[in-house]
Steps between C-alpha positions, in 0.01 A plus 500: 500500500715409203874516530814506295854458633808622318865443587713811538871532551675283756204260520287754685129456445229742403143386546221680315140429594191635329138527602267259322381743235823693435603287201155507335496876557828539307348300214177701509686832494733375224804636681819393669696684769858597577629617837834589654660417832813706562573316825547169315611664173236329286243589240213252483265431210163350594283337233332179392651174380347328195313267739343799675710480816702787645825589322779664703815619325777698667823673408774653714551877479689668782269723709230517235221744589306719256307337214328648198359339188389651173442302183768233476738682735556430868710745703664394826712704740784318675784582738686731262329452161171560321419214262272467201391144423320433173246227425634354177200276421231598255135448585427128476866397527630286786838408643507183713128548581550868594319766299719791615879483490665806655859559393725773649570748222630818664614634836599838637766499771367748753699416810321411822224764507249286693261526205140426597213550252575500127284612208516599134343830392487582128805282446697655787606271783421671830576361844482591867855572610449438871860561605503848344133583586396576142345373180764427241564356159786303350796649316744363242785681678401534868345296778174697477343831405280665766153597375310616809536514875243563777459867593638437850823340372761775482784303344556196279720297735561131566324517837156335455346796680127426462495143362330591175380164369188491281393654168157508333434599139189696399418614146837368381696724738676441834239638738504368859782380726509356851758577768532370856559853632560864410846492654787695348764333719705189427279197570266725694203291385587223747367711787169568323386154398179501704317794343746715301414357158370715218386508138631776271359623169802515271337745259410761762749416780199495732495256792151354457494248788678479836484292816569172322709217641778392263291528178608300195400406145269782385310409183234698313229258382131535422508872586639441848843536660559167672788430739616302802503655844763240579557588865135425579466201266225673303434517126277782379481823306559871549221752452703743290279796592500451878825305544318238706617139485212254462599144589309216338692196629734404784770250405715302748839616377712796397351612169711583193430438135169568329351401164151469359294272279140603424334560840774335703815629670803275544700608805832379639549412866825465694593349831703701752869532424587481868355558841503878455352522150141549615581655836298811572273441199126450518544191283676324784223592745227376267678171441535451876136589559390240248750244630642479149845482344616695197489312171701526181357464153228646280137582584228562243249760620157567351493877444122519528462312828843531661510123551820295473379243250817311401852460634846364431707457815873446524698314765868417515790727425291778341365747755465830317339603171537836334313527171248308291381541141227344287607341171180512291413227252800295607433155641844381607804734502868427551827693471862436414740548788870566535619200702500240223640503148150491348522874441790438260280293271191721490544716192224695329517682166316824428339595171739547212606857440714679244810720507426853386 
């Protein structure tokens, strides 16, 4: 195992350990990673130092959750805002040995909507508005604009009725969402965590899969709809025709966050929030049967074999991860934060224009 330790606020420690081949795998794939932990309020950037060792960079963002990257842009949902960070470096440029330098450029103040997954579709920012049980977009004049709601949700209300959480894009359109239940009552999903989960086709309003346990992070990749059956600790895919969930790997933790690089999936694992987090879930039973404890961090899974081939584990004050993204062709990313005056001195100038 290789490890890296970083100091967080108030001298608390975070220890990150990697399997032996995790760092060479990052180099081979020519990628870096970013992941969020809302519990600790941090976004982490994982890459390679110039000497080839692991690089860990973190910034504080209150209750950061959903992540999405496209081109030079990185979108992050936080407690009451949606942020767009922009990589200001050109290809081949570096800043203090970092080859990606993300600067906050824009935010929408949404209020506390408990935003989960975030994506960009044909230039439109779309997010899962979990509190109001709908898909929504941003507005220059309002907290959000509703776009779609599950067929069983009768009213757009701040009641988190079904715990809508995940969104998958197919053919450049919002296509599949995950929900913990089909409840139409305020926080009714909490009573259906074991097997009330479902997948809904946004285009047809058809419920294409049921009987899932707290599903999260649906992603359409290589002609398959992948997701986490988080309550069982299983990563797999949905047969869209039959609705059957096909697990390919069991992971010792509560799964959230999913990204891909070639024939590999990068999945996020969380430890239990408290004694009751896993209660009544098959995940807890399987961990007990295997005499194992839940882990936090990232696992790399071979999509062809279902083997967990690499890992990054986290110990210390970080217990829960939400989302992870791949940053292609970036070796070592960093971002400007809000807690120092560095942001005052980072100024970029766009291309010269003219007044008509």
